[in-house]
C-alpha positions in Angstrom: 16.9 12.5 22.2 20.4 10.4 23.4 19.7 10.5 27.3 16.3 9.4 26.8 16.6 6.6 23.9 19.4 5.4 26.6 16.6 5.1 29.1 14.5 2.5 27.0 15.2 -0.9 27.4 14.9 -3.7 24.8 13.7 -7.1 25.8 11.9 -10.2 25.0 8.7 -8.7 24.8 9.8 -4.8 23.6 8.4 -5.6 19.9 4.4 -6.4 21.6 4.8 -3.9 24.2 5.9 -0.8 21.5 2.4 -2.5 18.8 0.4 -2.0 22.1 1.1 1.7 22.9 0.9 2.2 19.1 -2.4 0.9 18.8 -3.3 3.2 21.5 -1.6 6.3 20.5 -2.9 6.2 17.3 -6.1 5.2 18.7 -6.5 8.2 21.4 -3.7 10.2 21.2 -1.0 11.2 23.8 -3.2 12.8 25.6 -5.6 9.8 25.7 -3.5 7.2 26.3 -3.2 5.6 29.5 -0.8 3.4 30.7 -3.8 1.0 32.0 -5.0 0.7 28.4 -1.4 0.3 26.9 -0.5 -2.8 29.7 -4.0 -3.5 28.6 -3.6 -3.5 24.8 0.0 -4.8 24.6 -1.4 -8.1 27.1 1.4 -7.6 29.4 1.6 -6.1 33.0 2.3 -2.1 34.1 5.5 -3.3 35.5 6.6 -5.0 32.3 5.9 -1.8 30.7 7.6 0.7 33.1 10.8 -1.9 32.2 10.8 -1.1 29.0 9.4 2.4 29.4 9.9 4.5 32.5 7.4 7.0 31.2 5.1 7.7 28.9 6.5 10.4 26.9 9.7 8.3 25.8 6.7 5.5 24.6 5.6 7.9 22.6 9.1 8.9 21.1 9.4 5.2 20.3 6.4 4.6 18.6 6.2 7.8 16.7 9.8 7.3 15.0 9.2 3.7 14.3 5.9 5.3 12.2 8.8 8.3 10.8 10.3 5.3 9.3 8.1 4.0 7.4 6.7 7.5 6.4 10.4 8.3 5.1 10.7 8.7 1.5 13.2 7.7 -0.8 12.5 7.6 -4.1 12.9 4.2 -5.5 9.6 4.1 -7.1 10.5 7.5 -9.3 14.0 6.2 -10.2 14.5 4.9 -13.6 11.6 4.9 -14.7 11.8 5.2 -18.8 8.3 6.3 -19.6 6.9 9.4 -21.0 6.2 12.7 -19.0 2.6 12.1 -18.2 3.3 8.9 -17.5 5.3 9.0 -14.9 3.1 12.6 -13.4 0.0 9.5 -13.1 2.2 7.0 -11.7 3.6 9.3 -8.9 0.3 11.0 -8.5 -1.4 7.6 -7.7 1.3 6.7 -5.1 1.0 10.5 -3.5 -2.9 10.3 -3.6 -3.3 6.4 -2.3 -0.9 7.4 0.4 -2.4 10.4 1.7 -6.1 8.3 2.1 -4.5 4.6 3.4 -5.2 4.3 7.0 -1.7 5.0 7.6 -0.9 8.4 5.9 -4.1 9.9 7.2 -3.6 8.4 10.8 0.1 9.5 11.2 -0.6 12.9 9.8 -3.7 13.1 12.5 -0.8 12.6 15.2 2.0 14.7 14.2 -0.5 17.6 13.7 -1.8 17.2 17.2 1.3 16.3 18.8 2.9 18.7 17.5 3.4 21.3 20.5 3.5 19.2 22.7 6.9 17.1 20.8 8.1 19.7 18.3 10.9 17.8 17.3 9.1 14.8 16.3 6.4 16.7 14.1 10.0 18.2 12.4 11.3 15.4 11.8 8.2 14.2 10.2 7.8 16.8 8.1 11.3 16.1 6.7 11.2 12.6 6.1 7.8 12.6 4.5 6.6 16.0 2.9 10.5 17.4 2.8 12.0 14.5 1.2 8.7 14.0 -1.5 9.5 17.4 -2.3 13.2 17.1 -3.3 12.9 14.0 -5.2 10.1 15.4 -7.3 12.6 18.9 -7.5 15.2 16.6 -9.0 12.7 14.6 -11.9 11.7 17.6 -12.6 15.0 19.9 -13.0 15.8 16.3 -15.2 12.4 17.1 -17.8 13.6 20.5 -17.6 16.7 19.3 -19.6 14.7 16.8 -21.6 12.7 19.6 -22.9 9.6 18.6 -21.9 9.1 21.2 -18.8 9.3 25.5 -19.4 12.8 26.4 -18.9 11.4 29.6 -17.2 9.6 27.9 -14.2 10.8 29.9 -11.2 11.1 27.9 -8.7 10.8 24.1 -9.2 11.1 22.8 -5.5 7.4 25.4 -5.7 6.2 23.7 -8.6 6.9 19.5 -7.3 5.1 21.0 -4.3 2.0 22.5 -6.2 1.9 19.0 -8.2 2.0 17.1 -4.8 -1.1 19.1 -3.5 -3.2 18.8 -6.4 -3.1 15.2 -5.6 -4.4 15.5 -2.2 -6.3 18.6 -2.1 -9.3 17.0 -2.8 -8.9 13.8 -0.5 -6.9 14.7 2.3 -9.1 16.7 4.0 -12.4 14.6 3.0 -11.0 11.0 4.6 -9.6 13.4 8.2 -13.1 14.6 8.4 -15.3 12.0 7.0 -13.0 8.6 6.8 -11.3 6.6 4.4 -15.2 5.5 3.2 -15.7 9.2 1.4 -13.4 8.5 -1.2 -12.9 5.7 -3.2 -11.0 4.6 -6.7 -13.0 6.4 -9.2 -12.0 9.9 -7.1 -8.3 9.1 -6.9 -8.1 8.5 -10.5 -10.2 11.6 -11.3 -8.1 13.5 -9.2 -4.6 12.7 -10.1 -5.8 13.1 -14.1 -6.6 16.6 -13.1 -3.7 17.3 -11.9 -1.6 15.9 -14.5 -3.4 17.6 -17.1 -3.2 21.2 -15.1 1.0 20.5 -13.9 1.2 20.1 -17.7 -0.6 22.9 -19.1 1.0 25.1 -16.4 4.6 24.1 -17.2 5.0 21.6 -19.9 6.1 21.8 -23.1 4.6 22.1 -26.3 5.9 18.4 -26.6 4.4 17.6 -23.2 1.1 19.0 -23.5 0.6 17.2 -26.5 0.7 14.2 -25.0 -2.3 14.9 -22.7 -4.3 15.8 -25.8 -3.8 12.7 -27.4 
């Protein structure tokens, strides 16, 4: 990766070229994207394009790494939320669900899956910075709730429990959006999906105190 980065130069139109390439790659994928299309989308000459990126692979690498930075999960939204466990889970569930159905979330996932064989390193980074990082953030929060007596202390695998909550908030939505488009999911469906995820999760893992919160 280091050698490739040294081959990429930056200049006055670098951002313009990168944005044009991003639009074409997101629309057509790596194989379907042509240098002519990218130059046209970026409103630059092919000579200008090649002055920044000697080949298409380097261009795709730069575009996807920029998308990875946007995908990065740091968990700041969950830090310091002094609210009951059901409300924090509901807040978290809405973040997860809305990201999954957003144009950015769905197109980045689609591109990562489509190009995983050609760019396995980028696909692995996508997983580590996105899904895996979110699982770890939730796992820390679940451990905190265990200490507070809100979750059972006999949960065998907190990381798996965290992943289960993530899947509960996306399982109904992600495939629908990926295959039939964003308009097939509305706010009512998202809200019902998240409410159901919170209820199922707390009934499975919550103590009596936590379960009473969803029954009131």
